[in-house]
C-alpha positions in Angstrom: 22.6 -16.2 5.2 20.7 -12.8 5.2 20.0 -10.2 2.8 21.0 -6.4 3.4 18.7 -3.6 2.5 20.3 -1.8 0.0 17.5 1.3 -0.4 13.9 1.9 0.4 12.2 2.8 -3.3 9.8 5.4 -3.5 7.7 5.4 -6.5 6.8 9.2 -8.0 6.2 10.9 -10.6 9.3 13.5 -10.1 12.1 11.6 -9.1 14.2 14.6 -9.0 12.0 17.2 -7.2 10.7 14.2 -4.7 14.2 13.5 -3.9 15.1 16.9 -3.5 12.4 17.5 -1.0 13.6 14.4 0.9 17.2 15.8 0.8 16.1 18.9 2.6 13.9 16.7 4.9 17.0 14.6 6.2 19.9 16.9 5.6 21.9 14.7 3.0 22.7 15.5 -0.3 21.1 14.2 -3.8 23.3 12.1 -5.9 25.9 14.6 -7.4 25.4 13.2 -10.8 21.4 13.6 -10.6 19.6 16.2 -12.9 16.1 17.5 -13.4 14.1 14.9 -15.2 16.1 11.8 -14.4 13.5 9.1 -13.8 15.6 7.3 -10.6 17.6 9.6 -8.2 19.0 8.6 -4.7 19.4 10.6 -1.7 22.3 9.6 -0.1 21.8 9.1 3.6 24.7 9.2 6.2 23.7 5.7 7.5 21.7 2.8 6.4 20.0 2.2 3.1 19.7 5.0 0.2 16.4 6.7 -0.5 15.8 5.8 -3.9 13.5 7.8 -6.0 11.7 6.1 -8.9 9.7 7.5 -11.6 6.4 5.7 -12.5 3.3 6.4 -15.0 0.7 5.8 -12.6 -0.1 8.1 -9.8 -0.5 7.3 -5.9 -4.1 6.3 -5.2 -4.0 4.5 -1.8 -2.1 4.5 1.9 1.7 3.7 1.9 1.7 0.1 3.5 5.3 1.0 4.2 6.5 4.5 5.5 9.3 5.9 6.8 9.4 7.5 10.5 11.6 10.3 11.3 13.3 11.2 14.9 13.7 14.5 14.9 17.2 16.0 16.6 14.8 19.1 17.4 11.1 18.5 19.1 8.6 17.0 17.2 6.4 20.1 16.9 9.5 22.2 15.6 10.1 19.3 12.8 6.5 19.2 12.1 6.6 22.9 11.3 9.5 22.8 9.5 8.4 19.8 7.3 5.0 21.7 6.7 7.2 24.6 5.3 9.1 22.5 3.0 5.5 21.2 1.4 4.6 18.3 3.3 0.8 18.4 4.6 -0.5 17.0 7.6 -2.5 14.0 7.2 -3.3 12.7 10.7 -2.7 14.2 14.0 -1.7 11.3 16.5 -0.1 13.3 19.2 -1.7 13.1 22.6 -2.0 15.8 25.2 0.8 13.8 27.5 3.3 14.5 24.7 3.1 10.6 23.3 2.4 9.8 20.0 3.5 11.0 16.6 2.3 13.2 13.5 1.4 11.8 10.3 2.7 14.1 7.4 2.7 13.2 3.6 5.5 14.5 1.1 4.6 16.8 -1.9 3.5 13.5 -4.1 1.3 12.2 -1.1 3.5 9.6 0.3 2.8 9.4 3.8 5.7 9.5 6.7 5.3 9.7 10.5 7.2 12.3 13.0 7.9 11.2 16.3 8.9 12.4 19.4 12.5 13.3 19.7 14.8 12.4 22.6 14.6 15.7 24.2 10.3 15.3 23.9 10.8 11.5 25.5 13.2 12.9 28.3 10.8 15.6 29.1 7.8 13.1 29.4 7.2 11.6 32.8 7.0 8.0 32.4 
């Protein structure tokens, strides 16, 4: 017997607003029945679990214990710049001069996530 991951739940103060941010990040739609002010909103990913945004009364206060790691279609650098333009903030730069590493960003509500190297980044870095 096993369990299947149904969704990744993200606590937030504005479920619809944060879902819209992550919809732009992933290029996947917000549930078409969702409306501003809804306390629960989903982003419908193409594969895998849904991103489920759940409005809670308390603010985020500490570092996430679980976070999303993104592997972009473009280069890591291009994706970091795109995400910063969408409203993310750079939390920690773990990119190395040899091209390895990752960038730690936060969404508009402070939830950390990582941007990894893309396939083209990895192919361009000698082993």
